[in-house]
C-alpha positions as a printed NumPy array, in Angstrom:
array([[-124.606,   15.292,    9.815],
       [-127.561,   13.087,    8.876],
       [-129.018,   15.235,    6.095],
       [-125.717,   16.075,    4.319],
       [-124.66 ,   14.398,    1.247],
       [-122.043,   11.656,    1.5  ],
       [-118.624,   13.071,    1.904],
       [-119.765,   16.778,    2.653],
       [-119.439,   16.323,    6.378],
       [-118.048,   13.713,    8.677],
       [-120.471,   10.925,    9.79 ],
       [-119.375,   10.67 ,   13.347],
       [-118.474,   13.11 ,   16.188],
       [-114.943,   11.724,   16.25 ],
       [-114.438,   12.734,   12.711],
       [-116.433,   16.067,   13.041],
       [-114.834,   17.42 ,   16.127],
       [-111.34 ,   18.073,   14.717],
       [-112.922,   19.518,   11.506],
       [-115.046,   22.005,   13.594],
       [-112.065,   22.894,   15.872],
       [-109.713,   23.503,   12.873],
       [-112.28 ,   25.624,   10.99 ],
       [-114.109,   27.583,   13.711],
       [-112.41 ,   26.804,   17.031],
       [-114.251,   26.568,   20.33 ],
       [-116.725,   29.12 ,   19.118],
       [-117.905,   26.631,   16.602],
       [-119.488,   24.326,   19.248],
       [-121.335,   27.2  ,   20.826],
       [-122.811,   28.992,   17.833],
       [-126.332,   28.079,   18.641],
       [-126.411,   28.8  ,   22.372],
       [-127.563,   32.514,   22.212],
       [-130.679,   31.629,   20.081],
       [-131.378,   28.606,   22.367],
       [-131.154,   30.777,   25.533],
       [-133.372,   33.501,   23.807],
       [-135.95 ,   30.77 ,   23.534],
       [-135.486,   28.799,   26.624],
       [-135.125,   31.485,   29.405],
       [-138.513,   33.279,   28.674],
       [-140.148,   29.986,   28.366],
       [-138.877,   28.683,   31.742],
       [-139.796,   31.893,   33.347],
       [-143.263,   31.807,   32.149],
       [-143.546,   28.055,   33.041],
       [-142.178,   28.695,   36.604],
       [-144.623,   31.637,   37.032],
       [-147.661,   29.668,   35.74 ],
       [-146.809,   26.712,   38.043],
       [-146.551,   28.851,   41.106],
       [-149.789,   30.558,   40.321],
       [-151.581,   27.348,   39.714],
       [-150.22 ,   26.023,   43.055],
       [-151.523,   29.138,   44.876],
       [-154.885,   28.772,   43.193],
       [-155.165,   25.054,   44.201],
       [-154.421,   25.803,   47.763],
       [-156.754,   28.756,   47.894],
       [-159.805,   27.162,   46.128],
       [-159.385,   23.273,   46.173],
       [-157.315,   22.175,   49.148],
       [-158.703,   23.669,   52.314],
       [-156.432,   22.309,   54.878],
       [-153.027,   24.145,   55.663],
       [-150.316,   23.36 ,   52.995],
       [-148.11 ,   21.887,   55.702],
       [-150.614,   19.163,   56.445],
       [-150.317,   17.563,   52.897],
       [-147.424,   15.165,   52.079]])
């Protein structure tokens, strides 16, 4: 909406919502969700795995007391 020429697309969501609904239906609001998930899901899995392995490494090599003793 911000980069389009004046008059080519509505400037507010209130104006844009009916235009998208009429031209594409509900699917128009979810067009980008599959590419988003294709990027986000693997990233989140790697981030979670790296975090868990980092925590394991910290408790194995840096923190010597049992994990339950830390707050």
